[in-house]
Structure formats: C-alpha cells, structure tokens
N, C-alpha and C positions, 0 to 999 in steps of 0.2 A: 504494500500500500504506500502510495506516495505521500509526501507532506501535504500537498494540496488536498488529496483525498481525505486525510485525517482532519484537516481543518474544516472541510466541508461537512463532516459529520458532527464536529464539536461546536461549530459556530453556525447557527441557523441564519436564515435571511433577516429576521428581525434584529438579532444581535449584531449582525454585520452592519446593518444600517445605523444602529446605535453607536457602534464603534467608529464608523466613518464620521458621524456627526460630532462625537466627542473629540476625535482627532483634529478635525477642522477648527473647532473652538479652541482646543489646546494650542494648536499651532499659532493661531491669531494672538492668543494671550502671550505666548513665548515671544512672538515677534514684537510685542509691545513692552517687553521687559519683565514678564511675570516670573515668579518662582513657583515651582510645584512642591507643595508640602504633603507628605505621605504619612498616613496613620493606619495602624492595623492592631488594635489592642488585643485581639484574639490570636493573631498569627503574625507576630513581630517579624519573622523572616521575610514575609511578603513586603512589608514596608521598606526594609533594607533593599530588597531585590528591585523594587520599582525605582527607588531613588538612584541606585547604581545603574540601572538600565538607561536612564535618561542622561545622567551626568557623565557616564563613561561609555560612549557608544562603541560597539564592537566592530563596526564597519568603518573602514578608513574613509575620510572625507565627510562623514556625518557630523553635525554640530553637537557639541557638548551643551546640554541644556540644564539650567540651574534647578536642582531637585534635592530635597533634604528629607530624610526620614525623621519623624518625631516619635520617640518611643519611651518617653518618661511616663510615670504612672498616671499623670493627668494630661492627656492629649488636648482636652478642651482649653486648658490654660495655656498650653504650648502654642496652639493655633492662634489663640487670642493675641498673644504677644508677638508671634512671628509673622502672621499673615498681614498683608497690606492690600489696599484696594487694587484690583487687577490681577492678583495672584489666583492660584488654583489649589484647592485642597482635594486630594484623592484618598479615599478610604477603601480598604479591603476588609469587609466585615459582614456579618449577618445582619438582617434587617432589624433584629431586636437588640443589637449591641447599644447599650444606653449612652455611652460616651460619644459614639459616632452619630447617633440620633441627635444628640445635643449640638454637636458640631454642625450638622447639616441645618438645623433650625437657625443657628446663629450666623452662619456664613453670609447670608445676604446683608446683615448689619455690618459685617467686616468688609464687604465689597468684593467677596471672592466667589468665583465659580466653584462648583463641586462635582466630583466624579465618584460614584459609589459602585464598587465591584463586589459581587457576592453571589450567593446561591440560596436555594430553599425558598421560603415565603418571601415575596417581594416587599420592598418598602412601598409606602403609599405613593401614588402618582404625584410627581412634583416634589418629592422629598429631597431630591438633589437635581442639579442642573442636568446631569447625565447619569443614567442608571444602566450599568452593564451587568446583566444578570444571567445566571445559569438556572434554568427552571428545573431543578432536580432536588429531591428530598434526601439524596444520598449524603450522609454526614461526612463522607470521605472526599467529597468534591474538592475542598480546599487543599487537599494533599495529593491530588491526582495529576496536577499539572495544568488543569483547565484554566485556573486563574493566571498562571504564568503565561499560557498561550494568549489569553486576552490582553494582558498588559504588554506582551511582546508585540502583538498586532497593533495595539494603540501606539506604541513607539514607532513602528514601521510606518503606519498611516500618517502620523504626525510629520514624519520626514518626507513622505510623499507630498504633503501639502506645501512644505517648504520649496519643493521643486516647481511649484506653480504659483509664482508671486501674485498673480491676479486674484487668487483665492484669499491671500493674506490682506489684500487691500480692500476687500469687500467689507461692508458695514456689518457689525455684529448685532445691530438692532438695539443697542443700549441707549436709553434716553435718560440723561442726567438731570432733567428738569425736576422741579420740586414736586410735581404732580404725576410722576411717571409710573409708580409701581403699585400702589395699593388703593378699596372703594371708599371715596369720601362723598357724603351726602350733597356737597355743594358742587363738585366737579366730576362726579361719576368715576373716580379712580380710587385705589385702595390705600393710599398713603405709603410711607416708607418704614421699613423695619429699623428699629434702633435698639441698641443695648446700653443700659444705664452704666455710666462710668463713675459718676460721683453724685451723691445726694447732698445738697447744701444743708448746713446747720440751721439756717433760717428758712423756714418752710415757705416763705414768700419768694425766695430766690428761684431762679430757673435751674432745672436739672441738666447736668452735663451728660450727653449721650454720644455714642459712636454710631455712625451710619456709613453707608458705602461712599458717601461724599466726604467723610472725615468727621471730626468732633464738632458738636454744636450744642447750643443751649436751647432747651424747650420748656414750655410751661406745662406742668403735669397736674394742674388744678382739677381738670375734669375727671381724673381717675384716682385722685387721692394719694395716699402714701405709696412711695416706690422705694425699692432697695437696689443696691449695686447688683449688676448682672441681670436685672429684670429685662425682659424683652417688651418693647412697646411699639405700637404703630403710631407714627407721628404725621402731622399734616399742617402746613401753614404755621410752623413754629410752636405747635401744641401737640401733646400726647392725647390721642383720641381713644385708645383702648390698650389693655394689657394683653400680651400673648402668653398664655399659660404653658407650662412645660410640656403638657400632653397634646398641644395643638401644633399643627404644621405652620411654619412661618411663610410658606408660599401658598398662594391662592390656587 
C-alpha cells in the first residue's frame, strides 16, 4: 500500500477540507508574523512534536516557522501570557479536556486563532477556529499515528500555501471595527469578547479588560461585580453580559 493510499483511508474528504482551510489560515497568520503556541495537557509529546515540526523543517528550502510548545501545569496561564493578537494556539486534546476548553473560550479575547486536533466526541461547532477531528471512539487513536499524520499534513499544506503568494495576500475577513463580532440590540451584532485584567478598588472606576484589539477600559455597571479573569461581552465601551465558564465564547 502506498503512502497516498494510506492517507486516503485515514483522512476523509471532510477532514481534508478542514485541513486545507486550517493550513491557509495558518499560512496567512505566519506571513503576518504570528507565533504558533502548542498545548496538549493529555499527551505532552504531541505538543513537542508539533512545535518541532514547524520550527525545524525536515525538507531543505522550507521556512522555519516560529512555534513553541507550552507544557507547564497551567497551559491557560501560559497562553494568556505568551499569546499576542494575530498568533495561533493549536491544541491536541479530547473535547472534554477542561484546560483546552478554557483556552478555546478565551482565545478570541486574546486575539488568537485556534486549531483543535482530537478524536472521539467532537467539540461543539465553533468551539475553535478550526477543528481537525478523527471520528472514532477508539481510545488508542492518539497513539496510533493518526494525529501525527494530521499535523504533518497541516505542515505540508501550510508550505504549499507559501508557494502561492496570491493566497497569502487574500483578505482573511477580519473586521477590527468596534461592532464586528458579537449581537447588540442597537446595531444587530454581538459585541466583543473581553477578559477582565484588573478590577478597580473604586467601584465607580472602569474595569480594565483585554480584547483582540488590546487592553481597554469598560464600564461594567450593567452587570454588577466582576472579578479578574471573568469573560465579558462588551459593546460601545460597556460590558453588556457575562460569559459563564460553561458557555461557548463564539456564536
């Protein structure tokens, strides 16, 4: 059996399309200076492998791409400190891994794209920017090489995109306007996701939050007391609702 035959069996049409979409998005991010941050709380070797794959290409002439594995006990805190707007966070994990779920919820407030590789029951639609999934209940899938095949293909397709500069110049559809992302009763969109950075001592002062556009101060009067690390939806300089931990941050 040839390599192409093997891949044809392991990567179906739907997953192939998902891989191509993720690779194009990733190539555009890298072209604009992104770093790829990789986490895998359940299977740490996968995090190291992905990072090495991108930063140390095995094919002569391919670009070395900035990629770092984050393997400390608290990957949420690591991602919060390391990731900057325009970066990408890639996770290799099951859909019920709590730290990865939390990272995926918070990533829009950090301004990062997300890629989630896994198997078994799927995450909810929209839980990550790109979901690359093996629809199998076999608990041994993470150890069989199928994940390795997926991120090897992701690496290869990303470099294919680099060979077509016209793709890299295409718009990624991002809208940085204040009313771009979430639904507000006054302008029919949904507001922006924000993570609370600092709560003032004086309750009448504005709360400092982090959004995809950077840090800013917002009025949280409408929703009452807030705490550091709370997720909020903000619009027009005000917090309009709180996003609870069990809710998805994406619409």
